[in-house]
C-alpha positions in Angstrom: 0.0 0.0 0.0 1.0 3.2 -0.2 3.9 2.8 -2.5 4.6 5.7 -4.8 4.7 4.8 -8.4 3.4 8.1 -9.9 5.2 10.7 -7.8 2.3 11.7 -5.5 4.0 10.4 -2.4 7.2 12.1 -3.5 5.4 15.4 -3.3 4.0 14.6 0.1 7.4 13.5 1.3 9.0 16.7 0.2 6.4 18.7 2.1 6.8 16.7 5.2 10.7 16.9 5.0 10.3 20.7 4.8 8.4 20.6 8.1 4.8 20.5 7.1 2.0 18.3 8.6 0.2 16.7 5.7 -3.1 14.9 5.4 -3.7 12.6 2.4 -5.6 9.5 1.3 -3.2 6.8 0.1 -4.5 3.8 -1.9 -3.7 0.1 -1.6 -4.2 -2.8 0.7 -0.8 -3.7 2.0 -1.3 -1.9 5.3 -4.8 -3.3 6.2 -6.1 -3.2 8.9 -3.8 -0.4 10.2 -4.5 1.8 7.2 -7.2 1.0 4.7 -7.2 2.3 1.1 -8.3 5.9 0.9 -8.3 6.4 4.7 -7.4 9.9 5.7 -3.9 9.8 7.3 -2.0 12.6 9.0 1.8 12.6 8.8 4.1 14.9 10.7 7.9 15.4 10.4 9.8 12.8 12.5 13.1 12.5 14.3 14.1 9.2 12.6 16.4 8.3 15.5 13.3 8.0 17.7 11.2 5.7 15.6 10.4 2.3 17.0 9.4 -1.0 15.4 5.7 -0.8 14.7 5.6 2.9 13.8 4.1 3.8 10.5 6.5 6.1 8.7 6.7 7.9 5.4 10.1 6.8 4.0 12.0 6.3 0.7 13.4 2.8 0.1 15.4 2.1 -3.1 13.9 5.1 -4.9 10.2 4.5 -3.9 8.3 6.4 -1.2 6.2 4.2 1.1 3.8 4.8 4.0 4.8 1.5 5.8 5.9 0.0 9.0 9.3 0.2 10.7 10.0 -3.6 11.0 13.6 -3.4 12.4 16.1 -0.8 13.6 19.9 -0.6 13.1 20.7 2.3 15.5 24.4 2.0 15.1 24.0 2.1 11.3 21.5 5.0 11.4 18.9 3.0 9.4 15.5 1.3 9.6 13.9 -1.6 7.8 10.6 -0.8 6.1 7.9 -3.4 5.6 4.2 -3.6 4.8 1.6 -5.1 7.2 1.5 -8.4 5.2 5.1 -9.5 5.9 6.8 -8.0 2.7 10.1 -6.3 3.5 10.8 -3.3 1.3 14.3 -2.9 2.5 16.6 -0.8 4.7 16.8 3.0 4.4 18.9 5.6 6.2 17.6 8.1 8.7 17.8 10.9 6.1 15.1 9.2 4.0 12.6 8.7 6.9 10.5 11.9 6.5 7.5 11.5 8.7 5.4 9.5 11.1 1.8 8.7 10.8 0.1 10.4 13.8 -3.5 9.7 12.9 -5.7 7.5 10.7 -9.2 8.7 10.0 -8.8 11.0 13.0 -7.8 8.2 15.4 -4.5 9.1 17.1 -1.7 6.5 16.5 0.0 5.2 19.7 3.5 6.1 20.7 4.0 9.2 18.7 4.8 11.6 21.5 8.4 12.8 21.6 9.1 11.6 18.0 7.9 14.7 16.1 10.6 16.8 14.7 10.0 20.5 15.6 
């Protein structure tokens, strides 16, 4: 879900990287039941060093932007592993390419986001 093949998520990622809070409706089913296709999600800039396994982040992996889960962390290497909610691993990406964290889905606040927002 939520893979960027047409550039729409690239534009969202650029806005979030610049410090904006962005709401959008991604399509796809790879994040069900956490995010369903066309759910309204709110993404805020994140301090990538503070993300945890299970956080939903907006990140670029191998040239593609995803709104997917953090599935593993390599703190010493400054990188995180990104996966969908169906067990598919997209790959590892450096902290510089982790742009935002999903703070709400359809208005429902996501858990464990406090202290992770980049000011």
